[in-house]
C-alpha positions in Angstrom: 65.5 -84.1 137.6 62.3 -82.0 136.9 60.6 -82.6 133.4 59.5 -79.4 131.6 55.6 -78.8 131.5 55.0 -78.4 127.8 51.4 -77.4 128.4 52.4 -73.7 129.5 54.9 -73.2 126.7 54.1 -70.2 124.6 55.1 -71.2 121.4 54.0 -74.6 121.5 50.2 -73.3 122.9 50.3 -70.6 119.7 51.0 -73.3 117.3 48.3 -75.5 118.9 46.0 -72.7 118.3 46.9 -71.8 115.0 46.2 -75.5 114.3 42.8 -75.3 116.0 43.7 -78.2 118.4 42.0 -78.4 121.7 44.2 -79.1 125.0 43.2 -82.4 126.4 44.5 -84.2 129.3 46.3 -87.6 128.8 46.1 -90.4 131.1 48.4 -94.0 130.0 45.9 -95.9 132.2 48.9 -97.8 133.7 49.4 -97.8 137.3 52.9 -97.6 138.9 53.9 -100.4 141.2 56.7 -100.1 143.5 59.3 -102.7 143.2 60.0 -104.8 146.4 63.8 -105.5 146.2 64.0 -107.5 149.1 61.3 -109.9 147.8 63.5 -110.2 144.6 66.5 -111.0 145.9 65.3 -114.0 148.1 63.7 -115.8 145.0 64.8 -115.1 141.5 67.6 -112.6 142.2 68.5 -109.2 140.4 70.7 -109.2 137.2 73.8 -106.9 137.5 76.9 -106.4 135.8 79.9 -107.2 138.0 80.9 -103.6 138.9 77.8 -103.4 140.8 79.2 -106.0 143.4 80.5 -104.5 146.4 83.2 -106.0 148.5 83.4 -106.3 152.1 86.4 -105.7 154.2 86.0 -109.4 155.4 86.3 -110.7 151.5 82.2 -111.5 151.5 80.0 -110.0 148.6 77.6 -107.2 149.0 74.9 -105.7 147.1 72.9 -102.6 148.6 74.7 -103.1 152.0 73.5 -106.6 152.3 75.4 -109.9 152.1 75.0 -111.8 148.8 75.5 -114.8 146.6 76.6 -114.1 143.1 76.1 -116.7 140.1 75.7 -116.8 136.4 72.1 -117.5 135.6 72.6 -118.3 132.1 74.5 -121.4 131.6 75.3 -122.6 128.4 75.3 -126.4 129.1 72.5 -128.9 128.4 69.5 -129.3 131.0 70.6 -132.4 132.1 73.9 -131.2 133.1 75.2 -132.7 136.5 75.8 -130.3 139.5 79.7 -130.7 138.4 79.2 -129.4 135.3 77.3 -126.2 136.6 79.1 -123.0 137.1 79.2 -122.4 140.9 77.7 -119.7 143.0 80.4 -117.3 144.8 80.1 -115.9 148.5 83.7 -114.1 148.3 85.9 -111.9 146.3 88.0 -115.0 145.0 90.4 -115.4 142.3 87.7 -116.4 139.9 85.8 -113.1 140.1 89.3 -111.2 140.5 90.1 -112.7 137.0 87.0 -111.7 135.3 87.3 -108.1 136.5 91.2 -108.3 134.9 90.0 -109.4 131.8 87.0 -107.0 131.8 84.8 -109.8 130.5 81.1 -108.8 130.7 78.8 -111.8 131.9 75.9 -111.0 133.4 75.4 -112.1 137.2 72.6 -112.5 139.3 72.6 -111.6 143.0 70.4 -113.3 145.5 70.3 -113.9 149.1 68.3 -116.7 149.0 69.1 -119.4 151.8 67.4 -122.7 150.6 70.6 -123.4 148.1 68.3 -123.4 145.2 69.1 -121.2 142.0 67.3 -120.1 139.0 68.9 -121.2 136.1 68.7 -120.8 132.3 70.1 -123.9 130.5 70.9 -122.5 126.9 72.4 -125.5 125.6 76.5 -125.9 124.8 75.7 -123.9 121.7 73.1 -121.6 123.1 70.4 -122.9 121.0 69.8 -126.5 121.7 68.3 -127.8 125.0 67.0 -124.8 125.9 65.3 -124.6 129.4 64.5 -121.3 131.1 64.0 -120.5 134.8 64.7 -124.1 136.2 65.6 -124.6 140.1 68.9 -126.4 140.7 71.2 -126.5 143.3 74.9 -125.4 142.5 78.0 -125.8 144.2 79.8 -123.1 146.0 83.1 -122.0 144.5 86.2 -123.5 146.3 88.1 -120.8 145.5 85.6 -118.6 147.7 86.2 -121.2 150.3 89.6 -120.5 150.3 89.3 -116.9 150.2 87.3 -117.0 153.5 89.2 -120.3 155.0 85.4 -120.9 155.6 85.6 -123.6 158.5 89.2 -123.8 158.4 89.2 -125.1 154.5 92.5 -124.2 154.0 94.2 -126.8 156.4 91.6 -129.6 155.3 93.0 -132.3 152.8 91.3 -133.1 149.4 88.5 -134.9 151.2 87.9 -132.5 153.7 87.4 -129.6 151.5 85.1 -131.7 149.4 82.8 -132.2 152.4 83.0 -128.8 153.0 81.8 -127.9 149.6 79.2 -130.8 149.5 77.4 -129.5 152.7 78.0 -126.1 152.4 74.8 -124.3 153.8 73.9 -120.9 153.1 71.7 -120.2 156.1 74.8 -121.1 158.1 76.9 -118.8 155.8 74.7 -115.9 156.3 73.9 -115.9 159.9 77.8 -116.0 160.3 78.3 -113.2 158.2 75.1 -111.1 158.4 76.7 -110.2 162.0 79.7 -108.3 160.1 77.1 -106.6 157.8 78.2 -103.1 156.7 74.9 -101.5 155.8 73.5 -98.4 158.0 71.4 -99.2 161.2 67.2 -99.4 160.2 66.6 -97.6 163.6 68.2 -95.0 165.6 68.4 -95.3 169.3 65.6 -93.5 169.6 63.3 -95.1 166.9 64.2 -98.8 167.6 61.2 -100.9 168.8 61.7 -102.9 171.7 63.5 -106.2 171.3 60.2 -108.1 172.5 57.9 -110.8 170.7 55.1 -109.4 168.6 51.8 -109.9 170.5 50.8 -112.5 168.0 54.2 -114.6 167.8 52.5 -118.0 168.7 50.6 -117.7 165.5 53.5 -116.5 163.6 55.6 -119.1 165.1 53.1 -121.9 164.3 52.5 -120.7 160.4 56.3 -120.9 160.1 57.0 -124.1 161.5 54.1 -125.6 159.3 55.9 -124.0 156.3 59.0 -126.0 157.3 56.9 -129.5 158.0 57.5 -129.4 161.3 61.2 -130.3 160.8 64.3 -128.9 162.4 66.1 -126.9 159.8 69.8 -127.7 160.8 69.6 -131.2 161.9 66.4 -132.3 159.9 64.5 -134.4 162.8 60.9 -134.3 162.3 58.8 -133.1 165.4 55.4 -133.3 164.0 54.4 -135.5 166.9 56.4 -133.8 169.3 55.8 -130.4 168.5 56.7 -128.3 171.7 60.4 -129.6 171.0 60.3 -127.5 167.9 61.2 -123.6 168.3 61.4 -120.6 166.0 64.8 -118.9 166.1 65.4 -115.4 165.0 68.7 -115.3 162.8 69.7 -111.6 163.7 68.5 -111.5 167.5 65.7 -109.0 166.9 62.6 -110.6 168.4 60.2 -108.1 166.5 61.5 -109.2 163.1 59.1 -111.8 161.6 60.3 -112.0 158.2 60.8 -115.5 157.0 64.1 -114.8 156.0 64.8 -114.0 159.6 63.5 -117.1 161.0 64.9 -120.8 161.5 62.9 -123.7 162.7 65.0 -125.5 165.2 64.7 -128.6 167.6 65.4 -127.3 171.3 68.8 -129.0 171.1 70.1 -127.2 168.0 68.2 -123.9 169.4 70.2 -124.5 172.5 73.6 -124.2 170.5 73.0 -120.8 169.2 75.4 -118.2 170.5 73.7 -116.6 173.9 71.2 -119.3 173.9 72.7 -121.4 176.5 69.5 -120.6 179.0 67.3 -123.2 176.9 69.6 -125.8 178.5 67.9 -124.8 181.9 64.4 -125.6 180.5 62.9 -128.9 181.5 61.8 -129.5 177.8 65.5 -129.5 176.7 66.4 -132.4 179.3 63.2 -134.5 178.5 63.9 -133.9 174.5 67.7 -135.2 175.5 66.1 -138.3 177.3 63.2 -139.0 174.8 66.0 -138.9 171.9 69.1 -140.0 173.5 71.0 -137.3 171.9 74.5 -136.3 173.0 
C-alpha cells in the first residue's frame, strides 16, 4: 500500500501558505529494527490466536511452515502449582485443540520451537490477581491427547504406566528431529543456489564452542565427557553440515552419534570401539 504524499497536495499547500506556515521536514527520531522471528520462536515464543495454527497432514502443528509446539502462557494457577496442575503443551491437532476450535474459544496461545523443554509461563493466580508471577521458566507435560493422536512411540498400545512413561520422558529434541523430516515449508535453496553440504572452514571452533555451552555432556544419554573430549561429537540435526545454527546442533557422545540414521559409518572409527571398551557400554 502506498501512502499519499500530503506535501504535494495543492489544497493543503494553499492552506499552509494562507496561514503563513513554513514547510518543514519531520523525523520521528526512531530507528526501525527488524524482528528476528526465528530467534523469538526458540526463546519466548509468539502469541497468536488459534486460527493462525496450521495443521500438517501428519497431524503435527505448524506456524509459518515450521513444526512448532503450542501452549497457553497465561495460566490461572498459583506460582507454586505442580507440573501436573499446569496446562499441557500441544504438539498435534488433538481432541483438546479441536474442542477449543469447536467452542470458538479465544484463549491466546503461544507457538514456539524451543527444544529444551522449558516454557515461559505467566502465573496469574486462581483469580487472575493473587500470586501473580510473570515470565517464569517452567517445564510442562506434553498433552496425552497429542501423544495418542500421533501414536507417538507406540503410545496407543501401551498400558497406563507405559503411557505415563512416554509422557514423563518426552523429549522435544527427539520429537522435532523425527518430524522435521516431514516439514512442509518450501526449500530454502534451489538446485542452483544450494551450498555444498560440507563442514564450514571454522567448524572446529564452532563445535568446540557448542560443546562448551553444553558443559561437554551428551544431550541424549547425559554422560559428561569433559575429561575425554575426543568422544564427544556435534551432530547436525537436519543433515546439512553448513547449517551451524544452534537449533540445528546436538552434542552427542560417539555412541549416540553412531546410532543416528545414516551415521553407521562411525562404528568403523577406532575411537568408537575405544569408547565402548572404556565405558563398557553395550
